[in-house]
C-alpha angles and dihedrals in degrees: 000000000000120000105238094200089054092042091055092056090050088049090055092051090049099044113124093006119127114240122185112204118192114202121201120231089240089058089062098041095115136031088244091057093045091049096050095044091043089053093053094046091047087053091054088049091051091050087065105262120138101238130201114181122201120187135191129197113206102150092041092047091051093050091054095044089055088049088053089056102258131108115234120239131194131181120196090346093308122120117237096226116208120175087267091050093050089050089052090049095052093048092048102039106031091032124034101012096043097052094042095045094046089048089053092048092051093047087054091055105266122124093232126178123191114232131179112220086229090063118105088357091283089154126021120181139178123226112269120245117233110290137205116256140157088283092051125251109357132179106220093198122221094012122137138216113206116257102169138004123198105194092176094099090052095045089053091052089052091050088053092054096252128131108226110220103206129195140170150281108086135203123274088203094244100077094276132103138240135194114247120181111252094228088056088042092055093044091052092049093047091053092045091049093045085236119190092218142021111199119192109199113197144153092271123077093236140298110335125213084207117034090203094056114064089193096062093088112159113220101202136016139170115226088253092056092049093052088048088057087054095050089050093054098249093120113074135187109316093015087058090057090045089055089057091050092051088053092050092050097047090046089049092057103266103143100208137024122195122196106196142159114274093189103062129084096247105016096120099033094045089052096052105033105040132064095233097046125198105247140021127307116202123195137171091248135014113281127202088224136013089237139007098286106253113228106226133161109198 
């Protein structure tokens, strides 16, 4: 159970800070999951943080792609994006998930507004060249690398007391669309908004030292230690992509990145408002404490 006295001190520390929260598609796969996570994020908003929520939609996109007659393919956690896959992505993320998730956030008490990252030129990307993977050189298709980020529309929404709920795809700058992994999208937005935190909410409880043991959550890591885990083979598929997003965010000036469960009742709140946390905190350098220690006397 969360100590409310201690939580109030953390809330004071976080008040007015921008936090970007990325929510994986699996965390939104059912109404119960959406409701539980929306309640947590609405609480973060009510505590005074300036919240931007980014969501993906991997499982939902895959289902739609199959309905459109094409078998999904991923390489090292990255979707190979054909024109059909891109169509399915837009239908899933900017369509069904955005409306359902935004509605859940509003029901929980947040003034949420759904926004596609291609809107108002928020994110413009260029098509990625073939890249080296575990399968050799692979052309991922209609996948983008970020070229520019204009955070002004999101900042205006925050100033108006709104919670932007952002999804891929992104603009290619020429009237078309490209797929951009939602973890990387969130990292780019966090850097552009000078966010204090990036929170990656996923099915896992955090970064695991042993990918076969869900109990092997590492509570704190430096970026160098995270990358050592990757080189050692401990980060698989989606977590490998998340490690890239963590690096982008930290290199972009975000002080703290948290990897937490988005499917448990207090995964996010327990990470942000307790001293022990629930997931993994990643920073550039080793810190003596995850946050400045609140002084509180119950």
